[in-house]
N, C-alpha and C positions, 0 to 999 in steps of 0.2 A: 340692619343693626350692625354698625361698624364697631369692632373692638380692636384696639391697638395697645401695645406695650412698649414703653420707651425706657431704656436704661439710663438713669442720671448718674449712677455710680454703683460699683459693686458687680459689674458684669463678669468680666474675665479677671477678677481679682477679689481678694477678701478684704473689704473695707469700703467705707463711704456708701453703704448699701442704701439705695433709694431708687424707686421705680414709679413711673407715671403710667397709670392705666386709664385709658379713655374708652368710655362706653356710650355710644350714640351721642358723642359731643360733650358728655359729662366727664370731668377729670378727677381722678382720685390718686393720692400719693400713698405708696406702700413703703414705709420706713423712711428715716431721715438721719443717716449716719455720718460719722467722720472716718477718715482713713487713719489707722493707728501708726502707719509708718511715714506719713507725709505731714508737712507743717504748713501753717498759714493757709492762704486761699486754695492752695493745691490739695488740701485735705478735704475740701467740700465736694459734695455732688454738684453737678452742673444744673443749678436751678434756673438758669436762663432758658432752658428748654421747656419750662412751664409757661405757656403763652395764654392760658385762660385761667379764670378763677377756679380754685379747687373746690370741689363739693365736700370733700372730707379727707382727713389724713388718718391712716391706720398704722399703729406701731406694734410690731410683732413681739418684741421683747426689749429689755433695757440695756443690753450691751451697747457700748459706745459706737460700734460700727453700724448700729441700727438707730440710735437716738441722739448721737452727739451734735447734730446740726438742727435738731428740731426747733430750738428757739429762733434760728435764722429763718427757716421757711415759715414758721408761724408768724413772724413779724411781717414777712412779705405777703402772707395770705391770711389776714386776721379774720376773715369771714368763715374760714374752714374749721368745722369742729374736729377735734382730735380724739381718736378712740384708742383705748388700750384695755387690757384686762386690769382688774383692780390691783393685783400685786405689781404688775408692770408700771402702773401709774405711780405708785409710791416709790418704787425703786428708781424709776427714771428721774424723778425730781431730785433724789439724793445724788445720783450719778452726775447729773448736770451741774449741780452746785460744786461738786468736786472738780468738774471740768473747767469751771471758771477759775478756780484756784490754780490748776495746772497751767492754763493758758497765761495767766498773769506771771507765773514763774518763768515760762518760756519767753515771754516778752522781755523780762528783765535779764535772764541769763543768756538767751540766744539772740536777742535783739529783733524778734519777729514783730514788726509794727502792726501787722494785721490783727494780732491778738489784743484783747480778748474779743471774740465774735459777739459775745453777750456778757452781761454782768449779772451778779446775783439778783439785782432789782428786776432784771428782765424776766426772771423765772417766776416771780410772784404771780403774774397773770396766768401762767400755766397751771398753777394750783387750782385755779377756777376753770380754765378752759379745757384741761385734759380730762376727758370723761372716762371713768373707770367702769368697765362692764363686768358683770358677774360671768363666771365661766366654771365649768365642771371638769376638772382635770382627769377625773376617773372615767368620764364618758358614760356613766350609768344611765340606763333608761329611766326617764321620769314620766309622769302621767302625761304631760304636755310634750309631745315628741319634738316640737320645734325648739324646746328648751333643753334638749338632751345634752348639748355641749355648752349652752349658755344663752345669754340674751341675743336677740336678733335686732339689728338696726334697719329701719325702713328708710330708704333714701329716694330722692327724686328719680324719675324714669322707671319706677316700679322695680328698683334694685334693692335687694336685701343683702345684708352682710352679717357674718357671724364668725367669732373667733372659735377655733377648734384646737384643743390642747396639743402641743407639739413636743412635749418632753423638754429636753435641753436645760432650762433653768426655771426657777419659780416664775410663774406668770406667762411663760412663753406660749405662743399660740400661732398657728397658721390662720390664714384668712380665707374664708369661703364666701364667694360673691355669686349671686344668682340674679338673672333677669329673665323672667319667663322660664323657658326650658333650657336656657344656656347657663353654664356654670364654669367658674374658674376657681382654682385653688392655689394659693401661694403658701408654700410650706413654712416660710421663715426658716430659722435654724431648727432642725428636727432630729429627734432620737427615738427610735422605736422601743429600745430597751428601757425597762425600769432602771432607775438609778437608786442610790441609797435613800434619797429624799424625795425624788420626783417620779411620779408614774410616767411610763413611756407614752409616746404620741398616740393619739386617736385619729383615725383617718375618716374622711367623709363616707357616708353610705351611698350617696348619690353618684350618678354617672357624671364624670368630669370632661368638659370639652378641652380646656387648656390647663396644664399643670406647670406652675413656676417652681422649679426644683433647685434647692441649694446643693452645692457640690464641694463642700470643704474637703472631704476625703475621697473625692471621685477618682483620684489617681492611685490610690493604695488598694490593691486587690485583696489584701488580707482581711479576714473576717474577725476583726478585733472584738466586736461585740459578743461573739460566742466564747471568747477567752477571758472574760472579765474576772471570773472567779480565780483563774490561774494567775492573772496579773495582781489581784489583791493579795494572794498568797505570797507572791514574789516580793511585793511591796512590804508586807509585814516582815518577811524574813530578812530583807536587806536593812530595813529600818531598825529592827532589833539588833542586828549584828553591829551596826554603826554606833548605836546608843550604848550598848554593853561594852564596846571598846573605848568609850570615853569621848566619842565624837558627837557632833550635833548634825541634825538633818534639816536641810532647807528645801522647802517645796514651793517653787514659784507658782503663783496661782492668781487667776483673775478674782477680783473682789466679789464679783457676782457669780454665783453658781459653784465654781470649783472650790472656793474657800469653804463654803458651807458643806459641800459633799465630803471634803477631806476632814473637816472638823468632826463630822459624824462618823466617818470611817475610823479615824484615829481613836475617837472615844470608844467605839465598839471593839476595836482591836485591843485597846488597853484594858477595858473591862473584862475581855476574854483572856487576858494574860499572854497575848501574842506579841505585844511590844511592851517594853518596860515603862512604868509611870514616871515620866520626866516633865519638867515645866514645858508648857505649850504657849506659843505666842502667835498672834495674828497682827496685821497692820491695821491702821485706823479705819480706812474705808471698808475693809473687810468686816470690822466690828459693826459699823453702821448698817451694812447690808444684812448681816446676820440678825440684827435686831428686827429688821423688816421680815425676815424669814420667820422669826418667832411670832410676830404679829399675824402672820398669814399661815399658821400651822395647819389650818383646816384644808389647805391646798397641798399639803405634804402627805406622805404615807402615814397611816393612822398610828403606827407603832413608834413614830418619832417622839422622843421625850425632850422637853425643854432643857433638861440637864445636859443633853448632848452638846449644847452650844455654850455652856457656862464655865467650863473648867479650863480657862485660858486667860492669859494676860495680853495686854495690847503693847506692841513695840513702842518704845519711846524714841528719844533722839538716837540717830544712827551715824554719829561721827565715829572716827577711828577708835577713840578711847572706849566709847559705849559698846561698840561691836566686840572689841577685845575682851571686855568684861563679860559680855553676854555668852561668848563662846568658850569661856573657861571650864564650864561644866556642861554635861550633855543636856540638850534641849531639842525640841522640835518646833520649827518655825514655818508657818504658812504665810507667805509674804507676797504682796503685789509688786510687780506686775508679772503676769504669767509668761510673757515673752522677754522679760528683763529689759524693758525700755530704760534707756540711760537715766541714771539717778533715782530710779524707783527703789523701794526698800529691798526687793529681791536682788537687784543689780549691785547695790552697795554691800549686801551681805555676801554675795557670791564672789566679789572681788577679794574678800578675805579667805573664803572657804576653798577656792580653787588652789590657793597657795599652801594649804595644809593637808596632809595625807589622811588625817583621821576622820574628816567629815564626809557626809553624803549630800549630794545635790540631786533631787529627784523631780523630774518633770512628769506631770500626769495628764496633760492636755495638749491641745494643738500648739505647735511652735512654728511660726512662720520662718521660711528659709532665709529671709533677709534681715533677721533680727539678731541682737546680741545673744538672746537665749539659745538660738540655733547654733551659734558659734561656741558657746559654753558647752552645750550638749555634745558637740562633736570634737571637743578639745581633748588633747592627749598630754600626758606628762612631757615636759620639755617645750611645749608650745608657749608662745607669749600672746596674751590677750589684752587688748585695749578696751577698758571699760568706760573710758571718758577721754575725749580728744585732748583734754588739758592735762592728763595724768600719764605717768610712765606705764607702759604695758606690764602686766603681771605674769610672772612665770608660773605655769601650771604644774603642780606637784600631785594633785588629787586625781586618782584614777577611778573614784567611786562617783561617777556622774551617770545617771541612768534615766531611762524613760520607761514609764509604766502606762500602758494604754487604758486609761480610765476616762475616755473621751465622752463628752455630752453631745457629740454630733453623730449622725448616722454614718456608718462606714459604707464602703462601696456596695457590698452585698445588700445592705439595708436600703440604699438609694434605689437599687434595681428593684427591690421588693416593693417600695412605695409606688414606683412607676407601674409595675405589673398588677398590683392590687387595685389601683385606681383606673388603670387602662384608659388614659385620656386619648383624645383624638390628636393632641399636639402637646409637646413638652418644650418648655423654654428653660435652658440651663443658666444659672446665675451663681454668684458667690463661690467662686472656685478659681484655682489656678488653671491657666490655659491648657497645659499638657494633660491634666487630669480630666478637664472637660472634654477635650478631644477624644480621649480614651473612652469615657462614659458615653459620649455621643455615638461613637462607632458601635458600641454594644447595643445601645437602645434603638438605633436606626434599623435594626433587624425587625422591629415590631411597631415602631412609632415614627411619626414625623417629629424631628428634633431640630431645634434651632438654638444656637448659643447667644445669650445676651452679650452685648458689647456696648460700652459707654457711647452714648449719642445715637445709638441705633434704635429705630422704631420697627417693631415686628407686628405684622398684620396677623391677628389671632383668628380672622375669619377663614 
């Protein structure tokens, strides 16, 4: 029984995550992402490495670095059924329609002739072909043990597949695959801690032969997950100070996951009198995804109220005049993109807010070192920041730019915990920066056989 694992993208980097798993000659695809920092064909996984028809495609969750190229590979492999959890199915379709819009803008503004990879019309078949599976994010025991985590899919070669909740965002799940007594577990993006809305990950009970482990925070030894309450206190304190002083607070956030967590957190803090009641705004895609969260409330913590998501307005036009008017009075803005990709709402707002001392810019999630968001986060008064190659750099006057660790990814201690609780025969590291993966590998090699995923590299899981 030959099992192999090939990295098509997202090995020693965070982006374009896609992996080819071959079991006794049968081929399965795990995720189909785009790279958030690359453009055109360079942003795609290397699908030329798929040399046989796929038996199935599995999508762990709906962030674009995991689903952004799904229509491309689905067009190449029309025979392959596509599986995701029910919430991920609904979110993915909305995210992909937004991706078409973004690609068309980039084609016009940047002259990238490869775009768009697909059109809105190409997504209609996915509404039929993307199969949503029931899953149980709380992992409670049910009468039928095989349904403890959700539906099982029976595939050729006596292979069974099941999604197991991974925390992270609504609908996110790891993938458990079994053939006879052999088992593999792909974590996807994972978080063991409960978040404000999402229960923490559930791990398989069974013995695991091969673990495919994400490594987003592999290089940071700090146990941020144990300090979440302290970080929330600091966030509330700083937010209150800025708003009471007449400034506004910008929180760059991904439309999926972070926006909804922060909406709920701000609602809770405001209701508890810990931050003042000011107008709240979110950007358009964040609103659309928030509506899907409301539709799937049964997958959230039971105490979550629909009112948590309703007391906000949607950002309108963000030209200079509109931003100037918006920032005249204190307000709190949760705006995409989390890493301030050029010309996104968060980048346009930050361009104004770094130049004024009274505002706060608060990052609450992962910020890639190669992004504008990282440069803003580490800017100091007197620096000059270029927000757009066509515009004059802005002089930074704001020294209230902070990071609060409210991540939806497992930190390094949690990654080690996942490995030690599952105690697999072999671990493959993916979805991380090379330095962090090197460091984690050195730690894990004391107890396990550990291999790093690398684009184009095939790993023998036998």
